[in-house]
mmCIF file of the N, C-alpha and C atoms, coordinates in Angstrom:
data_MODEL
# 
_entry.id   MODEL 
# 
loop_
_atom_site.group_PDB 
_atom_site.id 
_atom_site.type_symbol 
_atom_site.label_atom_id 
_atom_site.label_alt_id 
_atom_site.label_comp_id 
_atom_site.label_asym_id 
_atom_site.label_entity_id 
_atom_site.label_seq_id 
_atom_site.pdbx_PDB_ins_code 
_atom_site.Cartn_x 
_atom_site.Cartn_y 
_atom_site.Cartn_z 
_atom_site.occupancy 
_atom_site.B_iso_or_equiv 
_atom_site.pdbx_formal_charge 
_atom_site.auth_seq_id 
_atom_site.auth_comp_id 
_atom_site.auth_asym_id 
_atom_site.auth_atom_id 
_atom_site.pdbx_PDB_model_num 
ATOM 1   N N  . MET A 1 1  ? 206.620 94.613 62.209 1.00 0.00 ? 1  MET A N  1 
ATOM 2   C CA . MET A 1 1  ? 205.777 95.508 61.439 1.00 0.00 ? 1  MET A CA 1 
ATOM 3   C C  . MET A 1 1  ? 205.485 94.919 60.065 1.00 0.00 ? 1  MET A C  1 
ATOM 4   N N  . ASN A 1 2  ? 206.438 94.244 59.464 1.00 0.00 ? 2  ASN A N  1 
ATOM 5   C CA . ASN A 1 2  ? 206.257 93.654 58.147 1.00 0.00 ? 2  ASN A CA 1 
ATOM 6   C C  . ASN A 1 2  ? 205.168 92.584 58.161 1.00 0.00 ? 2  ASN A C  1 
ATOM 7   N N  . VAL A 1 3  ? 205.112 91.802 59.236 1.00 0.00 ? 3  VAL A N  1 
ATOM 8   C CA . VAL A 1 3  ? 204.101 90.758 59.355 1.00 0.00 ? 3  VAL A CA 1 
ATOM 9   C C  . VAL A 1 3  ? 202.710 91.382 59.459 1.00 0.00 ? 3  VAL A C  1 
ATOM 10  N N  . LEU A 1 4  ? 202.600 92.472 60.191 1.00 0.00 ? 4  LEU A N  1 
ATOM 11  C CA . LEU A 1 4  ? 201.316 93.157 60.342 1.00 0.00 ? 4  LEU A CA 1 
ATOM 12  C C  . LEU A 1 4  ? 200.826 93.694 58.996 1.00 0.00 ? 4  LEU A C  1 
ATOM 13  N N  . LYS A 1 5  ? 201.717 94.239 58.195 1.00 0.00 ? 5  LYS A N  1 
ATOM 14  C CA . LYS A 1 5  ? 201.342 94.739 56.869 1.00 0.00 ? 5  LYS A CA 1 
ATOM 15  C C  . LYS A 1 5  ? 200.841 93.603 55.981 1.00 0.00 ? 5  LYS A C  1 
ATOM 16  N N  . ARG A 1 6  ? 201.489 92.459 56.055 1.00 0.00 ? 6  ARG A N  1 
ATOM 17  C CA . ARG A 1 6  ? 201.069 91.299 55.259 1.00 0.00 ? 6  ARG A CA 1 
ATOM 18  C C  . ARG A 1 6  ? 199.692 90.811 55.685 1.00 0.00 ? 6  ARG A C  1 
ATOM 19  N N  . ILE A 1 7  ? 199.443 90.794 56.964 1.00 0.00 ? 7  ILE A N  1 
ATOM 20  C CA . ILE A 1 7  ? 198.143 90.356 57.468 1.00 0.00 ? 7  ILE A CA 1 
ATOM 21  C C  . ILE A 1 7  ? 197.052 91.311 57.014 1.00 0.00 ? 7  ILE A C  1 
ATOM 22  N N  . ILE A 1 8  ? 197.301 92.597 57.165 1.00 0.00 ? 8  ILE A N  1 
ATOM 23  C CA . ILE A 1 8  ? 196.317 93.604 56.750 1.00 0.00 ? 8  ILE A CA 1 
ATOM 24  C C  . ILE A 1 8  ? 196.073 93.519 55.254 1.00 0.00 ? 8  ILE A C  1 
ATOM 25  N N  . CYS A 1 9  ? 197.104 93.380 54.461 1.00 0.00 ? 9  CYS A N  1 
ATOM 26  C CA . CYS A 1 9  ? 196.974 93.276 53.016 1.00 0.00 ? 9  CYS A CA 1 
ATOM 27  C C  . CYS A 1 9  ? 196.169 92.033 52.640 1.00 0.00 ? 9  CYS A C  1 
ATOM 28  N N  . GLY A 1 10 ? 196.423 90.930 53.308 1.00 0.00 ? 10 GLY A N  1 
ATOM 29  C CA . GLY A 1 10 ? 195.682 89.696 53.043 1.00 0.00 ? 10 GLY A CA 1 
ATOM 30  C C  . GLY A 1 10 ? 194.209 89.831 53.370 1.00 0.00 ? 10 GLY A C  1 
ATOM 31  N N  . VAL A 1 11 ? 193.906 90.478 54.481 1.00 0.00 ? 11 VAL A N  1 
ATOM 32  C CA . VAL A 1 11 ? 192.517 90.679 54.880 1.00 0.00 ? 11 VAL A CA 1 
ATOM 33  C C  . VAL A 1 11 ? 191.796 91.583 53.881 1.00 0.00 ? 11 VAL A C  1 
ATOM 34  N N  . VAL A 1 12 ? 192.458 92.641 53.457 1.00 0.00 ? 12 VAL A N  1 
ATOM 35  C CA . VAL A 1 12 ? 191.858 93.564 52.485 1.00 0.00 ? 12 VAL A CA 1 
ATOM 36  C C  . VAL A 1 12 ? 191.616 92.852 51.158 1.00 0.00 ? 12 VAL A C  1 
ATOM 37  N N  . LEU A 1 13 ? 192.584 92.096 50.676 1.00 0.00 ? 13 LEU A N  1 
ATOM 38  C CA . LEU A 1 13 ? 192.425 91.373 49.416 1.00 0.00 ? 13 LEU A CA 1 
ATOM 39  C C  . LEU A 1 13 ? 191.308 90.335 49.505 1.00 0.00 ? 13 LEU A C  1 
ATOM 40  N N  . ALA A 1 14 ? 191.213 89.647 50.615 1.00 0.00 ? 14 ALA A N  1 
ATOM 41  C CA . ALA A 1 14 ? 190.145 88.666 50.795 1.00 0.00 ? 14 ALA A CA 1 
ATOM 42  C C  . ALA A 1 14 ? 188.780 89.349 50.807 1.00 0.00 ? 14 ALA A C  1 
ATOM 43  N N  . GLY A 1 15 ? 188.689 90.502 51.452 1.00 0.00 ? 15 GLY A N  1 
ATOM 44  C CA . GLY A 1 15 ? 187.433 91.251 51.479 1.00 0.00 ? 15 GLY A CA 1 
ATOM 45  C C  . GLY A 1 15 ? 187.015 91.719 50.108 1.00 0.00 ? 15 GLY A C  1 
ATOM 46  N N  . VAL A 1 16 ? 187.954 92.207 49.332 1.00 0.00 ? 16 VAL A N  1 
ATOM 47  C CA . VAL A 1 16 ? 187.645 92.657 47.965 1.00 0.00 ? 16 VAL A CA 1 
ATOM 48  C C  . VAL A 1 16 ? 187.181 91.475 47.118 1.00 0.00 ? 16 VAL A C  1 
ATOM 49  N N  . ALA A 1 17 ? 187.842 90.349 47.239 1.00 0.00 ? 17 ALA A N  1 
ATOM 50  C CA . ALA A 1 17 ? 187.459 89.164 46.473 1.00 0.00 ? 17 ALA A CA 1 
ATOM 51  C C  . ALA A 1 17 ? 186.044 88.716 46.839 1.00 0.00 ? 17 ALA A C  1 
ATOM 52  N N  . LEU A 1 18 ? 185.707 88.748 48.112 1.00 0.00 ? 18 LEU A N  1 
ATOM 53  C CA . LEU A 1 18 ? 184.362 88.362 48.537 1.00 0.00 ? 18 LEU A CA 1 
ATOM 54  C C  . LEU A 1 18 ? 183.305 89.329 48.020 1.00 0.00 ? 18 LEU A C  1 
ATOM 55  N N  . MET A 1 19 ? 183.608 90.614 48.037 1.00 0.00 ? 19 MET A N  1 
ATOM 56  C CA . MET A 1 19 ? 182.651 91.606 47.558 1.00 0.00 ? 19 MET A CA 1 
ATOM 57  C C  . MET A 1 19 ? 182.411 91.446 46.062 1.00 0.00 ? 19 MET A C  1 
ATOM 58  N N  . LEU A 1 20 ? 183.443 91.192 45.296 1.00 0.00 ? 20 LEU A N  1 
ATOM 59  C CA . LEU A 1 20 ? 183.300 91.055 43.853 1.00 0.00 ? 20 LEU A CA 1 
ATOM 60  C C  . LEU A 1 20 ? 182.589 89.769 43.461 1.00 0.00 ? 20 LEU A C  1 
ATOM 61  N N  . SER A 1 21 ? 182.782 88.713 44.207 1.00 0.00 ? 21 SER A N  1 
ATOM 62  C CA . SER A 1 21 ? 182.165 87.436 43.859 1.00 0.00 ? 21 SER A CA 1 
ATOM 63  C C  . SER A 1 21 ? 180.728 87.332 44.352 1.00 0.00 ? 21 SER A C  1 
ATOM 64  N N  . GLY A 1 22 ? 180.294 88.219 45.220 1.00 0.00 ? 22 GLY A N  1 
ATOM 65  C CA . GLY A 1 22 ? 178.965 88.126 45.799 1.00 0.00 ? 22 GLY A CA 1 
ATOM 66  C C  . GLY A 1 22 ? 177.918 88.986 45.126 1.00 0.00 ? 22 GLY A C  1 
ATOM 67  N N  . CYS A 1 23 ? 178.190 89.505 43.943 1.00 0.00 ? 23 CYS A N  1 
ATOM 68  C CA . CYS A 1 23 ? 177.233 90.372 43.266 1.00 0.00 ? 23 CYS A CA 1 
ATOM 69  C C  . CYS A 1 23 ? 176.085 89.547 42.702 1.00 0.00 ? 23 CYS A C  1 
ATOM 70  N N  . PRO A 1 24 ? 174.879 89.779 43.183 1.00 0.00 ? 24 PRO A N  1 
ATOM 71  C CA . PRO A 1 24 ? 173.750 89.012 42.654 1.00 0.00 ? 24 PRO A CA 1 
ATOM 72  C C  . PRO A 1 24 ? 173.370 89.520 41.269 1.00 0.00 ? 24 PRO A C  1 
ATOM 73  N N  . ALA A 1 25 ? 172.721 88.644 40.500 1.00 0.00 ? 25 ALA A N  1 
ATOM 74  C CA . ALA A 1 25 ? 172.242 89.030 39.174 1.00 0.00 ? 25 ALA A CA 1 
ATOM 75  C C  . ALA A 1 25 ? 171.088 90.017 39.327 1.00 0.00 ? 25 ALA A C  1 
ATOM 76  N N  . THR A 1 26 ? 170.990 90.944 38.397 1.00 0.00 ? 26 THR A N  1 
ATOM 77  C CA . THR A 1 26 ? 169.922 91.935 38.403 1.00 0.00 ? 26 THR A CA 1 
ATOM 78  C C  . THR A 1 26 ? 168.597 91.254 38.084 1.00 0.00 ? 26 THR A C  1 
ATOM 79  N N  . VAL A 1 27 ? 167.571 91.584 38.841 1.00 0.00 ? 27 VAL A N  1 
ATOM 80  C CA . VAL A 1 27 ? 166.246 90.998 38.614 1.00 0.00 ? 27 VAL A CA 1 
ATOM 81  C C  . VAL A 1 27 ? 165.814 91.288 37.188 1.00 0.00 ? 27 VAL A C  1 
ATOM 82  N N  . GLY A 1 28 ? 165.407 90.240 36.492 1.00 0.00 ? 28 GLY A N  1 
ATOM 83  C CA . GLY A 1 28 ? 164.945 90.378 35.114 1.00 0.00 ? 28 GLY A CA 1 
ATOM 84  C C  . GLY A 1 28 ? 166.016 90.128 34.080 1.00 0.00 ? 28 GLY A C  1 
ATOM 85  N N  . SER A 1 29 ? 167.280 90.058 34.496 1.00 0.00 ? 29 SER A N  1 
ATOM 86  C CA . SER A 1 29 ? 168.348 89.784 33.534 1.00 0.00 ? 29 SER A CA 1 
ATOM 87  C C  . SER A 1 29 ? 168.282 88.317 33.117 1.00 0.00 ? 29 SER A C  1 
ATOM 88  N N  . GLU A 1 30 ? 168.927 87.995 32.003 1.00 0.00 ? 30 GLU A N  1 
ATOM 89  C CA . GLU A 1 30 ? 168.929 86.612 31.511 1.00 0.00 ? 30 GLU A CA 1 
ATOM 90  C C  . GLU A 1 30 ? 169.550 85.678 32.544 1.00 0.00 ? 30 GLU A C  1 
ATOM 91  N N  . ARG A 1 31 ? 170.619 86.139 33.197 1.00 0.00 ? 31 ARG A N  1 
ATOM 92  C CA . ARG A 1 31 ? 171.275 85.325 34.233 1.00 0.00 ? 31 ARG A CA 1 
ATOM 93  C C  . ARG A 1 31 ? 170.338 85.088 35.414 1.00 0.00 ? 31 ARG A C  1 
ATOM 94  N N  . TRP A 1 32 ? 169.609 86.120 35.820 1.00 0.00 ? 32 TRP A N  1 
ATOM 95  C CA . TRP A 1 32 ? 168.682 85.985 36.940 1.00 0.00 ? 32 TRP A CA 1 
ATOM 96  C C  . TRP A 1 32 ? 167.566 85.006 36.586 1.00 0.00 ? 32 TRP A C  1 
ATOM 97  N N  . CYS A 1 33 ? 167.017 85.135 35.372 1.00 0.00 ? 33 CYS A N  1 
ATOM 98  C CA . CYS A 1 33 ? 165.955 84.224 34.930 1.00 0.00 ? 33 CYS A CA 1 
ATOM 99  C C  . CYS A 1 33 ? 166.448 82.779 34.933 1.00 0.00 ? 33 CYS A C  1 
ATOM 100 N N  . GLN A 1 34 ? 167.666 82.552 34.447 1.00 0.00 ? 34 GLN A N  1 
ATOM 101 C CA . GLN A 1 34 ? 168.206 81.197 34.430 1.00 0.00 ? 34 GLN A CA 1 
ATOM 102 C C  . GLN A 1 34 ? 168.430 80.677 35.844 1.00 0.00 ? 34 GLN A C  1 
ATOM 103 N N  . ASN A 1 35 ? 168.933 81.534 36.735 1.00 0.00 ? 35 ASN A N  1 
ATOM 104 C CA . ASN A 1 35 ? 169.115 81.125 38.134 1.00 0.00 ? 35 ASN A CA 1 
ATOM 105 C C  . ASN A 1 35 ? 167.783 80.729 38.759 1.00 0.00 ? 35 ASN A C  1 
ATOM 106 N N  . MET A 1 36 ? 166.720 81.470 38.430 1.00 0.00 ? 36 MET A N  1 
ATOM 107 C CA . MET A 1 36 ? 165.396 81.144 38.972 1.00 0.00 ? 36 MET A CA 1 
ATOM 108 C C  . MET A 1 36 ? 164.880 79.837 38.387 1.00 0.00 ? 36 MET A C  1 
ATOM 109 N N  . ARG A 1 37 ? 165.140 79.586 37.117 1.00 0.00 ? 37 ARG A N  1 
ATOM 110 C CA . ARG A 1 37 ? 164.714 78.311 36.509 1.00 0.00 ? 37 ARG A CA 1 
ATOM 111 C C  . ARG A 1 37 ? 165.407 77.132 37.187 1.00 0.00 ? 37 ARG A C  1 
ATOM 112 N N  . ASP A 1 38 ? 166.659 77.331 37.584 1.00 0.00 ? 38 ASP A N  1 
ATOM 113 C CA . ASP A 1 38 ? 167.433 76.266 38.230 1.00 0.00 ? 38 ASP A CA 1 
ATOM 114 C C  . ASP A 1 38 ? 167.086 76.094 39.711 1.00 0.00 ? 38 ASP A C  1 
ATOM 115 N N  . LYS A 1 39 ? 166.533 77.118 40.317 1.00 0.00 ? 39 LYS A N  1 
ATOM 116 C CA . LYS A 1 39 ? 166.200 77.092 41.747 1.00 0.00 ? 39 LYS A CA 1 
ATOM 117 C C  . LYS A 1 39 ? 164.883 76.332 41.953 1.00 0.00 ? 39 LYS A C  1 
ATOM 118 N N  . PRO A 1 40 ? 164.805 75.454 42.959 1.00 0.00 ? 40 PRO A N  1 
ATOM 119 C CA . PRO A 1 40 ? 163.541 74.736 43.209 1.00 0.00 ? 40 PRO A CA 1 
ATOM 120 C C  . PRO A 1 40 ? 162.392 75.718 43.479 1.00 0.00 ? 40 PRO A C  1 
ATOM 121 N N  . LYS A 1 41 ? 161.254 75.441 42.881 1.00 0.00 ? 41 LYS A N  1 
ATOM 122 C CA . LYS A 1 41 ? 160.102 76.347 43.004 1.00 0.00 ? 41 LYS A CA 1 
ATOM 123 C C  . LYS A 1 41 ? 159.663 76.517 44.460 1.00 0.00 ? 41 LYS A C  1 
ATOM 124 N N  . ALA A 1 42 ? 159.875 75.511 45.272 1.00 0.00 ? 42 ALA A N  1 
ATOM 125 C CA . ALA A 1 42 ? 159.492 75.597 46.684 1.00 0.00 ? 42 ALA A CA 1 
ATOM 126 C C  . ALA A 1 42 ? 160.325 76.633 47.440 1.00 0.00 ? 42 ALA A C  1 
ATOM 127 N N  . ASP A 1 43 ? 161.496 76.982 46.905 1.00 0.00 ? 43 ASP A N  1 
ATOM 128 C CA . ASP A 1 43 ? 162.381 77.954 47.557 1.00 0.00 ? 43 ASP A CA 1 
ATOM 129 C C  . ASP A 1 43 ? 162.139 79.384 47.091 1.00 0.00 ? 43 ASP A C  1 
ATOM 130 N N  . TRP A 1 44 ? 161.236 79.583 46.145 1.00 0.00 ? 44 TRP A N  1 
ATOM 131 C CA . TRP A 1 44 ? 160.945 80.927 45.644 1.00 0.00 ? 44 TRP A CA 1 
ATOM 132 C C  . TRP A 1 44 ? 160.105 81.695 46.655 1.00 0.00 ? 44 TRP A C  1 
ATOM 133 N N  . SER A 1 45 ? 160.389 82.979 46.789 1.00 0.00 ? 45 SER A N  1 
ATOM 134 C CA . SER A 1 45 ? 159.515 83.844 47.590 1.00 0.00 ? 45 SER A CA 1 
ATOM 135 C C  . SER A 1 45 ? 158.385 84.319 46.685 1.00 0.00 ? 45 SER A C  1 
ATOM 136 N N  . ALA A 1 46 ? 157.360 84.895 47.275 1.00 0.00 ? 46 ALA A N  1 
ATOM 137 C CA . ALA A 1 46 ? 156.231 85.398 46.485 1.00 0.00 ? 46 ALA A CA 1 
ATOM 138 C C  . ALA A 1 46 ? 156.690 86.499 45.538 1.00 0.00 ? 46 ALA A C  1 
ATOM 139 N N  . SER A 1 47 ? 157.558 87.382 46.000 1.00 0.00 ? 47 SER A N  1 
ATOM 140 C CA . SER A 1 47 ? 158.020 88.471 45.130 1.00 0.00 ? 47 SER A CA 1 
ATOM 141 C C  . SER A 1 47 ? 158.900 87.948 44.001 1.00 0.00 ? 47 SER A C  1 
ATOM 142 N N  . GLU A 1 48 ? 159.695 86.895 44.263 1.00 0.00 ? 48 GLU A N  1 
ATOM 143 C CA . GLU A 1 48 ? 160.496 86.294 43.201 1.00 0.00 ? 48 GLU A CA 1 
ATOM 144 C C  . GLU A 1 48 ? 159.604 85.677 42.131 1.00 0.00 ? 48 GLU A C  1 
ATOM 145 N N  . ALA A 1 49 ? 158.512 85.030 42.551 1.00 0.00 ? 49 ALA A N  1 
ATOM 146 C CA . ALA A 1 49 ? 157.590 84.430 41.590 1.00 0.00 ? 49 ALA A CA 1 
ATOM 147 C C  . ALA A 1 49 ? 156.938 85.498 40.720 1.00 0.00 ? 49 ALA A C  1 
ATOM 148 N N  . VAL A 1 50 ? 156.549 86.598 41.317 1.00 0.00 ? 50 VAL A N  1 
ATOM 149 C CA . VAL A 1 50 ? 155.945 87.696 40.558 1.00 0.00 ? 50 VAL A CA 1 
ATOM 150 C C  . VAL A 1 50 ? 156.973 88.290 39.596 1.00 0.00 ? 50 VAL A C  1 
ATOM 151 N N  . ASP A 1 51 ? 158.184 88.534 40.075 1.00 0.00 ? 51 ASP A N  1 
ATOM 152 C CA . ASP A 1 51 ? 159.233 89.083 39.213 1.00 0.00 ? 51 ASP A CA 1 
ATOM 153 C C  . ASP A 1 51 ? 159.571 88.132 38.074 1.00 0.00 ? 51 ASP A C  1 
ATOM 154 N N  . PHE A 1 52 ? 159.610 86.829 38.355 1.00 0.00 ? 52 PHE A N  1 
ATOM 155 C CA . PHE A 1 52 ? 159.897 85.850 37.307 1.00 0.00 ? 52 PHE A CA 1 
ATOM 156 C C  . PHE A 1 52 ? 158.814 85.888 36.229 1.00 0.00 ? 52 PHE A C  1 
ATOM 157 N N  . ALA A 1 53 ? 157.570 85.895 36.660 1.00 0.00 ? 53 ALA A N  1 
ATOM 158 C CA . ALA A 1 53 ? 156.472 85.950 35.692 1.00 0.00 ? 53 ALA A CA 1 
ATOM 159 C C  . ALA A 1 53 ? 156.521 87.236 34.880 1.00 0.00 ? 53 ALA A C  1 
ATOM 160 N N  . LYS A 1 54 ? 156.804 88.337 35.532 1.00 0.00 ? 54 LYS A N  1 
ATOM 161 C CA . LYS A 1 54 ? 156.810 89.649 34.864 1.00 0.00 ? 54 LYS A CA 1 
ATOM 162 C C  . LYS A 1 54 ? 157.970 89.773 33.880 1.00 0.00 ? 54 LYS A C  1 
ATOM 163 N N  . HIS A 1 55 ? 159.160 89.333 34.286 1.00 0.00 ? 55 HIS A N  1 
ATOM 164 C CA . HIS A 1 55 ? 160.360 89.596 33.485 1.00 0.00 ? 55 HIS A CA 1 
ATOM 165 C C  . HIS A 1 55 ? 160.796 88.428 32.586 1.00 0.00 ? 55 HIS A C  1 
ATOM 166 N N  . CYS A 1 56 ? 160.474 87.200 32.977 1.00 0.00 ? 56 CYS A N  1 
ATOM 167 C CA . CYS A 1 56 ? 161.009 86.043 32.253 1.00 0.00 ? 56 CYS A CA 1 
ATOM 168 C C  . CYS A 1 56 ? 159.968 85.326 31.409 1.00 0.00 ? 56 CYS A C  1 
ATOM 169 N N  . ILE A 1 57 ? 158.703 85.492 31.723 1.00 0.00 ? 57 ILE A N  1 
ATOM 170 C CA . ILE A 1 57 ? 157.658 84.803 30.967 1.00 0.00 ? 57 ILE A CA 1 
ATOM 171 C C  . ILE A 1 57 ? 156.923 85.775 30.064 1.00 0.00 ? 57 ILE A C  1 
ATOM 172 N N  . ILE A 1 58 ? 156.441 86.869 30.621 1.00 0.00 ? 58 ILE A N  1 
ATOM 173 C CA . ILE A 1 58 ? 155.629 87.817 29.859 1.00 0.00 ? 58 ILE A CA 1 
ATOM 174 C C  . ILE A 1 58 ? 156.469 88.587 28.864 1.00 0.00 ? 58 ILE A C  1 
ATOM 175 N N  . ASN A 1 59 ? 157.648 89.006 29.247 1.00 0.00 ? 59 ASN A N  1 
ATOM 176 C CA . ASN A 1 59 ? 158.497 89.811 28.332 1.00 0.00 ? 59 ASN A CA 1 
ATOM 177 C C  . ASN A 1 59 ? 159.308 88.933 27.449 1.00 0.00 ? 59 ASN A C  1 
# 
């Protein structure tokens, strides 16, 4: 039973760590704008390009 508790605890902790590390930057935030500047333009979607222009260039 002790081994099962350790396994379950490890899985839960790993899941929490993944959820916390996977939070994307909010569209229009300084971090998001910088991430878009670093991302190759060929990989941008049309909506990302519009959001970048609206939030990072015009404002």
